PASEBA-1860 file (N, C-alpha, C; in nm, 3 decimals):
! residues 298
1> MNGCPKVT> 6.410/6.793/-6.116/6.416/6.855/-6.236/6.323/6.910/-6.249 ~ 6.337/7.051/-6.315/6.222/7.163/-6.289/6.142/7.163/-6.398 ~ 6.057/7.100/-6.416/5.940/7.112/-6.510/5.915/7.001/-6.603 ~ 5.806/7.007/-6.702/5.826/6.899/-6.817/5.763/6.932/-6.931 ~ 5.877/6.957/-6.997/5.809/7.065/-7.141/5.721/6.955/-7.222 ~ 5.650/7.021/-7.301/5.605/6.924/-7.409/5.681/6.951/-7.546 ~ 5.733/6.833/-7.575/5.803/6.827/-7.670/5.778/6.741/-7.808 ~ 5.784/6.812/-7.910/5.718/6.778/-8.060/5.850/6.749/-8.168
9> GFYEPCSG> 5.857/6.655/-8.201/5.962/6.635/-8.294/5.911/6.609/-8.444 ~ 5.969/6.663/-8.519/5.965/6.658/-8.678/6.096/6.601/-8.762 ~ 6.051/6.447/-8.827/6.134/6.381/-8.883/6.176/6.461/-9.011 ~ 6.301/6.487/-9.045/6.327/6.521/-9.193/6.398/6.388/-9.237 ~ 6.329/6.347/-9.346/6.368/6.215/-9.430/6.502/6.231/-9.473 ~ 6.545/6.330/-9.558/6.652/6.330/-9.632/6.783/6.325/-9.569 ~ 6.786/6.365/-9.423/6.921/6.347/-9.355/6.890/6.263/-9.222 ~ 6.799/6.242/-9.218/6.740/6.147/-9.093/6.746/6.235/-8.961
17> SIQYVVAD> 6.709/6.371/-8.976/6.749/6.451/-8.851/6.591/6.486/-8.806 ~ 6.610/6.509/-8.664/6.500/6.538/-8.606/6.499/6.683/-8.562 ~ 6.390/6.770/-8.594/6.400/6.893/-8.526/6.273/6.915/-8.417 ~ 6.294/7.003/-8.299/6.213/7.006/-8.201/6.142/7.130/-8.163 ~ 6.034/7.116/-8.131/5.949/7.227/-8.067/5.935/7.197/-7.925 ~ 5.987/7.265/-7.845/5.985/7.252/-7.714/5.914/7.346/-7.624 ~ 5.816/7.309/-7.582/5.705/7.430/-7.541/5.690/7.422/-7.357 ~ 5.667/7.514/-7.298/5.626/7.549/-7.194/5.501/7.558/-7.182
25> PASGQCAI> 5.437/7.417/-7.138/5.235/7.472/-7.129/5.189/7.582/-7.057 ~ 5.257/7.601/-6.939/5.201/7.703/-6.840/5.185/7.859/-6.922 ~ 5.326/7.843/-7.004/5.320/8.034/-7.055/5.274/8.017/-7.217 ~ 5.309/7.919/-7.270/5.297/7.917/-7.446/5.430/7.950/-7.497 ~ 5.543/7.959/-7.413/5.683/8.004/-7.475/5.739/7.859/-7.536 ~ 5.818/7.883/-7.648/5.865/7.759/-7.677/6.016/7.829/-7.732 ~ 6.087/7.676/-7.755/6.215/7.665/-7.829/6.207/7.609/-7.942 ~ 6.258/7.652/-8.040/6.280/7.551/-8.166/6.433/7.489/-8.179
33> IDPVLDYD> 6.453/7.374/-8.170/6.600/7.314/-8.157/6.608/7.263/-8.300 ~ 6.729/7.278/-8.355/6.795/7.211/-8.458/6.719/7.215/-8.608 ~ 6.634/7.345/-8.632/6.566/7.336/-8.746/6.650/7.321/-8.886 ~ 6.573/7.275/-8.992/6.641/7.227/-9.131/6.588/7.329/-9.220 ~ 6.730/7.366/-9.314/6.673/7.457/-9.448/6.702/7.372/-9.525 ~ 6.571/7.349/-9.625/6.593/7.253/-9.741/6.703/7.297/-9.836 ~ 6.753/7.197/-9.914/6.861/7.201/-9.999/6.870/7.103/-10.078 ~ 6.893/7.138/-10.203/6.899/7.038/-10.327/7.034/7.041/-10.374
41> EKSGATAT> 7.132/6.958/-10.354/7.268/6.989/-10.431/7.268/6.980/-10.585 ~ 7.201/6.882/-10.606/7.191/6.880/-10.791/7.158/6.974/-10.850 ~ 7.052/7.060/-10.775/6.991/7.221/-10.852/7.047/7.333/-10.788 ~ 7.099/7.303/-10.646/7.154/7.445/-10.580/7.047/7.504/-10.537 ~ 6.925/7.457/-10.548/6.821/7.528/-10.486/6.780/7.496/-10.339 ~ 6.733/7.615/-10.265/6.717/7.597/-10.127/6.583/7.612/-10.106 ~ 6.449/7.573/-10.008/6.338/7.596/-9.963/6.305/7.627/-9.834 ~ 6.214/7.640/-9.772/6.191/7.649/-9.631/6.090/7.568/-9.588
49> IQADRLLE> 6.048/7.436/-9.683/5.968/7.366/-9.646/5.947/7.304/-9.493 ~ 6.068/7.258/-9.464/6.066/7.218/-9.319/6.045/7.328/-9.211 ~ 6.116/7.433/-9.235/6.092/7.541/-9.133/5.957/7.579/-9.134 ~ 5.890/7.611/-9.240/5.772/7.606/-9.237/5.682/7.537/-9.180 ~ 5.706/7.411/-9.170/5.621/7.328/-9.079/5.633/7.360/-8.926 ~ 5.744/7.386/-8.915/5.761/7.425/-8.751/5.657/7.548/-8.732 ~ 5.693/7.647/-8.819/5.602/7.774/-8.809/5.460/7.757/-8.804 ~ 5.401/7.672/-8.884/5.267/7.638/-8.876/5.221/7.554/-8.767
57> FVATEGLT> 5.297/7.484/-8.701/5.277/7.404/-8.560/5.262/7.502/-8.489 ~ 5.364/7.597/-8.482/5.388/7.684/-8.368/5.236/7.794/-8.363 ~ 5.196/7.796/-8.493/5.087/7.898/-8.490/4.980/7.829/-8.465 ~ 4.935/7.699/-8.488/4.824/7.641/-8.477/4.818/7.621/-8.316 ~ 4.937/7.586/-8.251/4.938/7.565/-8.083/4.924/7.673/-8.018 ~ 4.921/7.808/-8.098/4.911/7.908/-8.021/5.025/7.965/-7.938 ~ 5.177/7.897/-8.002/5.280/7.930/-7.911/5.362/8.034/-7.941 ~ 5.454/8.095/-7.885/5.532/8.194/-7.896/5.707/8.137/-7.890
65> VQWILDTH> 5.772/8.174/-8.019/5.894/8.136/-7.997/5.995/8.233/-7.920 ~ 6.055/8.167/-7.848/6.122/8.254/-7.742/6.284/8.227/-7.787 ~ 6.313/8.125/-7.835/6.463/8.095/-7.884/6.477/7.971/-7.989 ~ 6.570/8.003/-8.068/6.625/7.949/-8.189/6.762/7.878/-8.166 ~ 6.762/7.744/-8.097/6.865/7.681/-8.077/6.932/7.589/-8.167 ~ 7.063/7.611/-8.205/7.116/7.486/-8.255/7.237/7.415/-8.173 ~ 7.214/7.266/-8.164/7.329/7.191/-8.065/7.447/7.214/-8.107 ~ 7.480/7.219/-8.253/7.591/7.222/-8.311/7.616/7.277/-8.446
73> PHADHFSA> 7.730/7.321/-8.513/7.726/7.317/-8.676/7.713/7.177/-8.731 ~ 7.608/7.147/-8.809/7.564/7.050/-8.869/7.640/7.027/-9.019 ~ 7.663/6.879/-8.994/7.745/6.860/-9.140/7.687/6.781/-9.240 ~ 7.538/6.767/-9.209/7.445/6.711/-9.317/7.329/6.766/-9.375 ~ 7.294/6.865/-9.312/7.190/6.949/-9.340/7.224/7.117/-9.321 ~ 7.144/7.205/-9.392/7.166/7.354/-9.378/7.070/7.383/-9.230 ~ 7.149/7.450/-9.153/7.043/7.542/-9.042/6.939/7.629/-9.101 ~ 6.818/7.640/-9.056/6.737/7.719/-9.087/6.730/7.815/-9.006
81> ASYLRDRT> 6.790/7.845/-8.888/6.803/7.934/-8.768/6.799/8.083/-8.804 ~ 6.873/8.113/-8.915/6.869/8.275/-8.945/6.728/8.294/-9.014 ~ 6.668/8.206/-9.072/6.530/8.195/-9.153/6.426/8.234/-9.060 ~ 6.453/8.156/-8.966/6.346/8.142/-8.845/6.328/8.285/-8.756 ~ 6.469/8.317/-8.716/6.485/8.449/-8.662/6.440/8.557/-8.761 ~ 6.447/8.562/-8.878/6.392/8.682/-8.970/6.245/8.655/-8.921 ~ 6.177/8.554/-8.911/6.024/8.521/-8.936/5.989/8.567/-8.794 ~ 6.051/8.508/-8.692/5.970/8.519/-8.552/6.058/8.619/-8.472
89> GAPTAIGE> 6.158/8.688/-8.510/6.235/8.775/-8.410/6.264/8.712/-8.295 ~ 6.304/8.602/-8.266/6.351/8.494/-8.162/6.498/8.514/-8.176 ~ 6.577/8.523/-8.064/6.716/8.515/-8.088/6.767/8.365/-8.091 ~ 6.887/8.364/-8.159/6.938/8.259/-8.205/7.057/8.209/-8.111 ~ 7.091/8.087/-8.083/7.198/8.072/-7.979/7.281/7.918/-8.036 ~ 7.401/7.917/-7.968/7.447/7.786/-7.978/7.556/7.800/-7.875 ~ 7.651/7.700/-7.859/7.768/7.710/-7.808/7.890/7.781/-7.832 ~ 7.927/7.827/-7.716/8.024/7.917/-7.756/8.153/7.849/-7.811
97> RVREVQKL> 8.180/7.723/-7.828/8.293/7.682/-7.896/8.292/7.681/-8.045 ~ 8.156/7.742/-8.069/8.148/7.745/-8.233/8.240/7.821/-8.306 ~ 8.335/7.929/-8.206/8.424/8.002/-8.241/8.543/7.929/-8.330 ~ 8.560/7.830/-8.227/8.691/7.765/-8.260/8.642/7.646/-8.392 ~ 8.544/7.630/-8.392/8.507/7.558/-8.558/8.501/7.669/-8.643 ~ 8.459/7.784/-8.634/8.455/7.889/-8.713/8.582/7.902/-8.793 ~ 8.696/7.900/-8.657/8.831/7.923/-8.717/8.878/7.797/-8.773 ~ 8.859/7.698/-8.736/8.902/7.574/-8.799/8.836/7.573/-8.983
105> WQDFYDWP> 8.729/7.580/-8.986/8.671/7.590/-9.110/8.714/7.699/-9.185 ~ 8.737/7.832/-9.130/8.752/7.957/-9.209/8.919/7.912/-9.297 ~ 8.997/7.833/-9.234/9.121/7.776/-9.316/9.078/7.687/-9.389 ~ 8.997/7.603/-9.377/8.979/7.496/-9.475/8.914/7.561/-9.584 ~ 8.841/7.667/-9.588/8.744/7.740/-9.683/8.831/7.852/-9.749 ~ 8.962/7.897/-9.682/9.016/7.979/-9.710/8.930/8.120/-9.737 ~ 8.875/8.168/-9.612/8.762/8.247/-9.589/8.803/8.363/-9.475 ~ 8.915/8.434/-9.553/8.964/8.520/-9.422/8.876/8.620/-9.380
113> ELPCDGRQ> 8.768/8.659/-9.456/8.682/8.779/-9.403/8.569/8.703/-9.319 ~ 8.585/8.589/-9.302/8.445/8.545/-9.201/8.482/8.584/-9.058 ~ 8.401/8.662/-8.972/8.415/8.680/-8.838/8.408/8.538/-8.761 ~ 8.489/8.530/-8.678/8.514/8.390/-8.595/8.491/8.419/-8.465 ~ 8.442/8.541/-8.448/8.368/8.555/-8.293/8.228/8.539/-8.245 ~ 8.177/8.433/-8.333/8.031/8.381/-8.309/7.933/8.501/-8.329 ~ 7.959/8.602/-8.355/7.835/8.720/-8.372/7.744/8.680/-8.448 ~ 7.772/8.595/-8.509/7.634/8.546/-8.627/7.529/8.481/-8.535
121> WDRLFADG> 7.533/8.449/-8.403/7.445/8.448/-8.315/7.410/8.537/-8.220 ~ 7.270/8.527/-8.160/7.269/8.636/-8.070/7.317/8.622/-7.922 ~ 7.331/8.473/-7.904/7.393/8.453/-7.766/7.483/8.317/-7.775 ~ 7.599/8.333/-7.720/7.678/8.202/-7.730/7.665/8.130/-7.568 ~ 7.642/8.017/-7.586/7.622/7.953/-7.431/7.761/7.895/-7.427 ~ 7.793/7.900/-7.290/7.917/7.849/-7.209/7.856/7.707/-7.136 ~ 7.968/7.583/-7.104/7.893/7.503/-7.025/7.852/7.538/-6.899 ~ 7.722/7.475/-6.858/7.658/7.549/-6.741/7.567/7.657/-6.716
129> DTFQIGEL> 7.551/7.721/-6.843/7.490/7.842/-6.869/7.342/7.808/-6.861 ~ 7.249/7.893/-6.785/7.118/7.859/-6.789/7.039/7.958/-6.831 ~ 6.900/7.919/-6.899/6.828/8.016/-6.953/6.686/7.975/-6.929 ~ 6.576/8.062/-6.980/6.433/7.987/-6.929/6.380/8.003/-7.065 ~ 6.280/7.902/-7.059/6.184/7.864/-7.166/6.064/7.902/-7.134 ~ 5.990/8.016/-7.114/5.852/8.063/-7.027/5.903/8.039/-6.883 ~ 5.832/7.947/-6.805/5.854/7.940/-6.671/5.966/7.798/-6.657 ~ 6.012/7.736/-6.764/6.090/7.614/-6.782/6.243/7.648/-6.758
137> SARVMLSA> 6.313/7.592/-6.638/6.446/7.641/-6.649/6.540/7.550/-6.736 ~ 6.635/7.581/-6.815/6.692/7.533/-6.892/6.850/7.529/-6.883 ~ 6.931/7.409/-6.879/7.070/7.438/-6.864/7.157/7.384/-6.982 ~ 7.296/7.428/-6.997/7.349/7.410/-7.092/7.479/7.309/-7.063 ~ 7.463/7.202/-7.121/7.592/7.096/-7.075/7.696/7.070/-7.242 ~ 7.797/7.119/-7.215/7.932/7.089/-7.319/7.919/6.958/-7.327 ~ 7.883/6.896/-7.465/7.906/6.780/-7.504/7.976/6.743/-7.626 ~ 8.091/6.790/-7.609/8.207/6.797/-7.743/8.232/6.605/-7.745
145> GHTLASVT> 8.297/6.640/-7.862/8.328/6.483/-7.916/8.301/6.461/-8.079 ~ 8.132/6.451/-8.077/8.103/6.483/-8.230/8.174/6.598/-8.305 ~ 8.159/6.693/-8.243/8.234/6.803/-8.301/8.270/6.891/-8.170 ~ 8.367/6.994/-8.190/8.429/7.079/-8.080/8.304/7.157/-8.005 ~ 8.225/7.184/-8.079/8.095/7.322/-8.027/7.978/7.214/-7.942 ~ 7.973/7.093/-7.978/7.851/7.046/-7.952/7.797/7.050/-7.785 ~ 7.669/7.114/-7.799/7.624/7.123/-7.641/7.487/7.024/-7.635 ~ 7.466/7.003/-7.538/7.293/6.952/-7.487/7.234/7.048/-7.377
153> YVVGDAAF> 7.104/7.016/-7.448/7.010/7.151/-7.377/6.928/7.074/-7.287 ~ 6.932/7.077/-7.170/6.858/6.991/-7.036/6.755/7.080/-7.039 ~ 6.628/7.089/-7.075/6.514/7.141/-7.026/6.400/7.069/-6.948 ~ 6.388/7.075/-6.816/6.323/7.009/-6.736/6.358/6.869/-6.738 ~ 6.276/6.808/-6.747/6.333/6.643/-6.747/6.335/6.614/-6.880 ~ 6.364/6.667/-6.981/6.422/6.642/-7.135/6.542/6.699/-7.150 ~ 6.608/6.619/-7.241/6.766/6.649/-7.279/6.766/6.626/-7.400 ~ 6.833/6.720/-7.463/6.861/6.711/-7.636/6.980/6.695/-7.673
161> VHDTLFMP> 7.027/6.565/-7.678/7.152/6.529/-7.676/7.211/6.540/-7.839 ~ 7.155/6.582/-7.951/7.239/6.618/-8.076/7.281/6.473/-8.095 ~ 7.390/6.497/-8.183/7.484/6.364/-8.206/7.553/6.335/-8.109 ~ 7.512/6.281/-8.010/7.614/6.185/-7.898/7.548/6.056/-7.893 ~ 7.451/6.039/-7.835/7.357/5.880/-7.836/7.272/5.884/-7.944 ~ 7.233/5.810/-8.006/7.132/5.783/-8.109/7.041/5.708/-8.023 ~ 6.931/5.636/-8.096/6.824/5.536/-8.006/6.914/5.421/-8.007 ~ 6.892/5.361/-7.901/6.973/5.233/-7.845/7.012/5.163/-7.941
169> DSGTARAD> 6.923/5.116/-8.035/6.958/5.033/-8.128/7.059/5.079/-8.256 ~ 7.088/5.190/-8.240/7.171/5.269/-8.339/7.305/5.317/-8.265 ~ 7.322/5.292/-8.147/7.450/5.360/-8.086/7.463/5.490/-8.062 ~ 7.588/5.524/-8.110/7.645/5.654/-8.083/7.710/5.745/-8.197 ~ 7.731/5.821/-8.178/7.762/5.934/-8.275/7.910/5.893/-8.343 ~ 7.973/5.925/-8.466/8.083/5.910/-8.514/8.176/6.034/-8.447 ~ 8.298/6.036/-8.448/8.386/6.147/-8.381/8.502/6.175/-8.471 ~ 8.502/6.137/-8.596/8.619/6.163/-8.692/8.597/6.267/-8.746
177> FPGGSAET> 8.528/6.381/-8.749/8.508/6.519/-8.804/8.609/6.601/-8.779 ~ 8.664/6.688/-8.845/8.735/6.795/-8.795/8.714/6.828/-8.661 ~ 8.815/6.848/-8.574/8.782/6.879/-8.406/8.710/6.766/-8.340 ~ 8.675/6.643/-8.390/8.594/6.538/-8.326/8.711/6.471/-8.240 ~ 8.670/6.377/-8.114/8.721/6.318/-8.044/8.625/6.212/-7.969 ~ 8.679/6.081/-7.979/8.629/5.972/-7.955/8.642/5.984/-7.795 ~ 8.758/5.977/-7.752/8.776/5.993/-7.593/8.696/6.104/-7.542 ~ 8.666/6.227/-7.616/8.596/6.336/-7.523/8.454/6.339/-7.588
185> LWESIQAI> 8.415/6.237/-7.671/8.276/6.180/-7.702/8.244/6.077/-7.566 ~ 8.323/6.002/-7.501/8.300/5.897/-7.450/8.278/5.974/-7.303 ~ 8.362/6.112/-7.267/8.332/6.165/-7.142/8.212/6.243/-7.156 ~ 8.157/6.305/-7.271/8.029/6.369/-7.287/7.936/6.274/-7.256 ~ 7.902/6.158/-7.308/7.816/6.051/-7.316/7.807/5.991/-7.148 ~ 7.913/6.004/-7.091/7.896/5.970/-6.945/7.824/6.062/-6.844 ~ 7.864/6.206/-6.898/7.793/6.307/-6.822/7.633/6.292/-6.863 ~ 7.599/6.289/-6.971/7.453/6.262/-7.012/7.402/6.145/-6.927
193> LALPDATR> 7.453/6.041/-6.915/7.417/5.901/-6.854/7.413/5.948/-6.690 ~ 7.468/6.041/-6.640/7.486/6.073/-6.494/7.347/6.169/-6.482 ~ 7.269/6.184/-6.552/7.127/6.252/-6.544/7.048/6.144/-6.472 ~ 6.945/6.226/-6.403/6.847/6.093/-6.321/6.816/5.999/-6.443 ~ 6.779/5.884/-6.419/6.735/5.779/-6.493/6.598/5.774/-6.596 ~ 6.511/5.870/-6.523/6.375/5.887/-6.605/6.398/6.027/-6.686 ~ 6.502/6.092/-6.712/6.534/6.202/-6.798/6.508/6.147/-6.929 ~ 6.438/6.227/-7.032/6.389/6.213/-7.139/6.486/6.223/-7.240
201> IFTGHDYR> 6.544/6.128/-7.314/6.663/6.190/-7.423/6.588/6.160/-7.559 ~ 6.654/6.281/-7.611/6.595/6.327/-7.757/6.720/6.354/-7.837 ~ 6.701/6.241/-7.946/6.859/6.248/-8.047/6.811/6.339/-8.148 ~ 6.937/6.373/-8.213/6.922/6.460/-8.320/6.902/6.374/-8.454 ~ 6.918/6.269/-8.459/6.892/6.198/-8.595/6.849/6.026/-8.566 ~ 6.799/5.974/-8.641/6.722/5.864/-8.652/6.765/5.783/-8.797 ~ 6.809/5.661/-8.820/6.844/5.590/-8.919/6.765/5.496/-8.965 ~ 6.660/5.452/-8.842/6.583/5.381/-8.877/6.630/5.206/-8.888
209> EGGREPRW> 6.685/5.191/-8.812/6.741/5.037/-8.804/6.654/4.917/-8.846 ~ 6.702/4.874/-8.930/6.626/4.767/-8.968/6.494/4.804/-9.069 ~ 6.468/4.939/-9.086/6.381/4.983/-9.169/6.238/5.000/-9.069 ~ 6.263/5.016/-8.958/6.147/5.027/-8.841/6.120/5.198/-8.885 ~ 6.018/5.224/-8.807/5.975/5.372/-8.822/6.054/5.471/-8.756 ~ 6.050/5.589/-8.793/6.146/5.675/-8.685/6.122/5.705/-8.547 ~ 6.235/5.701/-8.464/6.178/5.706/-8.333/6.311/5.788/-8.291 ~ 6.281/5.901/-8.178/6.384/5.976/-8.134/6.363/5.995/-7.982
217> QSSVAEQR> 6.290/5.916/-7.906/6.270/5.959/-7.769/6.330/5.811/-7.690 ~ 6.414/5.838/-7.587/6.431/5.718/-7.525/6.432/5.781/-7.362 ~ 6.535/5.720/-7.293/6.550/5.752/-7.149/6.668/5.722/-7.097 ~ 6.715/5.810/-6.985/6.897/5.782/-6.962/6.902/5.626/-6.911 ~ 6.806/5.563/-6.874/6.802/5.445/-6.803/6.806/5.326/-6.910 ~ 6.735/5.374/-7.029/6.717/5.275/-7.127/6.848/5.292/-7.235 ~ 6.916/5.410/-7.232/7.014/5.441/-7.300/7.127/5.351/-7.226 ~ 7.150/5.340/-7.084/7.250/5.292/-7.023/7.240/5.152/-7.027
225> ATNSHISK> 7.104/5.083/-7.014/7.090/4.934/-7.027/7.111/4.874/-7.170 ~ 7.082/4.938/-7.283/7.052/4.872/-7.415/7.101/4.962/-7.513 ~ 7.178/5.074/-7.491/7.243/5.137/-7.617/7.372/5.024/-7.677 ~ 7.332/4.995/-7.790/7.417/4.897/-7.858/7.559/4.902/-7.838 ~ 7.614/5.052/-7.846/7.765/5.059/-7.814/7.791/5.082/-7.665 ~ 7.720/5.137/-7.597/7.752/5.201/-7.448/7.744/5.052/-7.373 ~ 7.628/4.972/-7.392/7.593/4.849/-7.288/7.733/4.743/-7.375 ~ 7.783/4.727/-7.461/7.859/4.653/-7.508/8.008/4.678/-7.487
233> YLTKNEFV> 8.056/4.803/-7.505/8.184/4.859/-7.481/8.202/4.920/-7.322 ~ 8.209/4.854/-7.230/8.199/4.915/-7.094/8.311/5.001/-7.043 ~ 8.403/4.977/-7.121/8.526/5.089/-7.061/8.557/5.191/-7.164 ~ 8.606/5.295/-7.140/8.655/5.388/-7.230/8.746/5.338/-7.336 ~ 8.861/5.266/-7.287/8.938/5.215/-7.397/8.879/5.127/-7.487 ~ 8.765/5.054/-7.464/8.685/4.968/-7.560/8.624/5.038/-7.627 ~ 8.542/5.151/-7.584/8.456/5.223/-7.635/8.543/5.322/-7.755 ~ 8.649/5.361/-7.746/8.707/5.464/-7.811/8.779/5.356/-7.944
241> AARQARDA> 8.842/5.263/-7.894/8.880/5.153/-7.981/8.775/5.114/-8.089 ~ 8.670/5.100/-8.038/8.539/5.039/-8.118/8.489/5.163/-8.245 ~ 8.507/5.309/-8.142/8.436/5.403/-8.203/8.515/5.466/-8.334 ~ 8.674/5.421/-8.296/8.754/5.470/-8.397/8.755/5.370/-8.537 ~ 8.740/5.263/-8.487/8.732/5.144/-8.596/8.631/5.137/-8.684 ~ 8.493/5.214/-8.596/8.365/5.215/-8.682/8.389/5.323/-8.783 ~ 8.439/5.448/-8.708/8.451/5.569/-8.802/8.532/5.537/-8.912 ~ 8.629/5.446/-8.915/8.723/5.457/-9.031/8.645/5.363/-9.155
249> TLPMPRLI> 8.556/5.322/-9.138/8.440/5.273/-9.221/8.353/5.333/-9.304 ~ 8.323/5.485/-9.233/8.215/5.553/-9.268/8.247/5.651/-9.379 ~ 8.167/5.686/-9.490/8.185/5.787/-9.569/8.157/5.909/-9.511 ~ 8.211/6.036/-9.573/8.165/6.134/-9.508/8.011/6.171/-9.568 ~ 7.902/6.256/-9.480/7.804/6.291/-9.545/7.836/6.364/-9.621 ~ 7.727/6.365/-9.742/7.705/6.425/-9.869/7.728/6.586/-9.894 ~ 7.642/6.609/-9.765/7.653/6.770/-9.762/7.728/6.828/-9.694 ~ 7.857/6.775/-9.622/7.916/6.834/-9.534/8.001/6.956/-9.616
257> LHALQVNI> 8.055/6.966/-9.683/8.133/7.071/-9.774/8.039/7.166/-9.786 ~ 7.920/7.127/-9.845/7.806/7.240/-9.844/7.772/7.310/-9.732 ~ 7.735/7.228/-9.648/7.646/7.260/-9.519/7.744/7.353/-9.421 ~ 7.873/7.297/-9.381/7.931/7.406/-9.290/7.964/7.517/-9.324 ~ 7.980/7.583/-9.449/8.003/7.704/-9.483/7.906/7.776/-9.439 ~ 7.765/7.740/-9.462/7.608/7.785/-9.404/7.591/7.789/-9.253 ~ 7.645/7.681/-9.215/7.607/7.658/-9.086/7.708/7.736/-8.959 ~ 7.840/7.770/-9.005/7.919/7.844/-8.936/7.881/7.984/-8.938
265> AGGRLPEP> 7.813/7.999/-9.019/7.756/8.163/-9.051/7.618/8.161/-9.000 ~ 7.580/8.075/-8.903/7.437/8.105/-8.827/7.322/8.040/-8.917 ~ 7.359/7.990/-9.028/7.252/7.940/-9.114/7.245/8.072/-9.222 ~ 7.313/8.133/-9.244/7.306/8.241/-9.362/7.387/8.186/-9.466 ~ 7.275/8.199/-9.580/7.353/8.166/-9.703/7.478/8.262/-9.754 ~ 7.543/8.240/-9.855/7.639/8.332/-9.885/7.567/8.467/-9.973 ~ 7.638/8.569/-9.934/7.597/8.657/-10.019/7.592/8.667/-10.160 ~ 7.478/8.732/-10.240/7.483/8.725/-10.382/7.606/8.810/-10.431
273> HANGRRYL> 7.645/8.746/-10.543/7.731/8.810/-10.637/7.657/8.917/-10.728 ~ 7.749/8.985/-10.792/7.728/9.104/-10.868/7.576/9.075/-10.964 ~ 7.580/8.955/-10.996/7.490/8.875/-11.093/7.368/8.847/-11.025 ~ 7.368/8.852/-10.903/7.237/8.830/-10.801/7.232/8.658/-10.782 ~ 7.329/8.610/-10.807/7.341/8.446/-10.775/7.412/8.443/-10.653 ~ 7.417/8.337/-10.564/7.486/8.304/-10.471/7.577/8.169/-10.489 ~ 7.680/8.153/-10.421/7.761/8.075/-10.451/7.826/8.002/-10.358 ~ 7.833/7.871/-10.327/7.902/7.791/-10.222/8.058/7.780/-10.289
281> KIPMGLFP> 8.113/7.749/-10.174/8.283/7.728/-10.209/8.294/7.583/-10.160 ~ 8.355/7.526/-10.238/8.417/7.375/-10.202/8.555/7.344/-10.211 ~ 8.637/7.311/-10.108/8.771/7.273/-10.109/8.778/7.123/-10.128 ~ 8.866/7.131/-10.254/8.883/7.007/-10.302/8.999/6.914/-10.239 ~ 8.951/6.815/-10.197/9.110/6.713/-10.165/9.127/6.743/-10.034 ~ 8.990/6.805/-9.919/9.010/6.803/-9.782/8.984/6.684/-9.717 ~ 8.917/6.595/-9.786/8.923/6.436/-9.705/8.979/6.371/-9.795 ~ 9.021/6.288/-9.773/9.070/6.145/-9.858/8.935/6.100/-9.928
289> GPWEQSEK> 8.934/6.029/-10.056/8.850/5.999/-10.083/8.915/5.872/-10.186 ~ 8.786/5.791/-10.292/8.644/5.839/-10.275/8.574/5.816/-10.184 ~ 8.462/5.873/-10.156/8.352/5.827/-10.063/8.231/5.788/-10.130 ~ 8.183/5.687/-10.079/8.026/5.660/-10.117/7.917/5.776/-10.091 ~ 7.827/5.755/-10.122/7.722/5.901/-10.138/7.632/5.822/-10.008 ~ 7.664/5.862/-9.883/7.587/5.835/-9.749/7.591/5.929/-9.667 ~ 7.460/5.939/-9.601/7.423/6.043/-9.471/7.452/6.002/-9.354 ~ 7.492/5.873/-9.324/7.483/5.814/-9.197/7.594/5.847/-9.118
297> IC> 7.588/5.904/-8.996/7.683/5.951/-8.943/7.709/5.861/-8.767 ~ 7.673/5.757/-8.798/7.673/5.647/-8.665/7.770/5.554/-8.661
END
């Protein structure tokens, strides 16, 4: 593996999300991965508290933002990619299959004017693409299953696996969102577990099993040996059956219908109407209900 980035995680408690600043110690260049734009569904208000924490850290550490990366279009929070691009000038990127997600949700939202060619990002990564963070080499792995467009970023000895593997005591991510697949998730997890044992695994969420403090770093060896789903369901068929049974009990994330219309637009909020206000569009009856109010997606 080429290099050892300095990784700093920022826990966002409302959705259990982890935002990352991934820095090359040699050059001071960094990438921001999966930044969160604050949103309160009761008032409709947005804020940049979480994203500004990242900017403050970057400034304090004397870093330069080279990339703003999303691992997939998130279902439980708004992406702050567009805000951070405006603040830093750094390019945004996501996996190229986001175009398929855009087409899927364009229909759900009855949104014919949405461009579905991925132009909302500066770069769309294909499976196997490489890029640099300073002097560190980074590689993109398609890790579909949780969503059609999910990717893993492998930066030196660190892998940012989004919502595939959680911490070992939390298992794996759900695969029942539109375009998701438990079978595909299994294959993606196997590709991640084929990385060297010492590879540091950084997950996209933590749900503090048993009330413990938030955690987000493990290793390939630890995941293979102790992940509560992988170590229990040893074959693909066992995993798929258990994953599908588990998913059938999970409520949809509270913000999925709010967040996807922002996140398939690269984190851009809807354009203001003539009265100066912005409006979200909520398709009614898209998912069966009623649902409990929960953010848990594992």
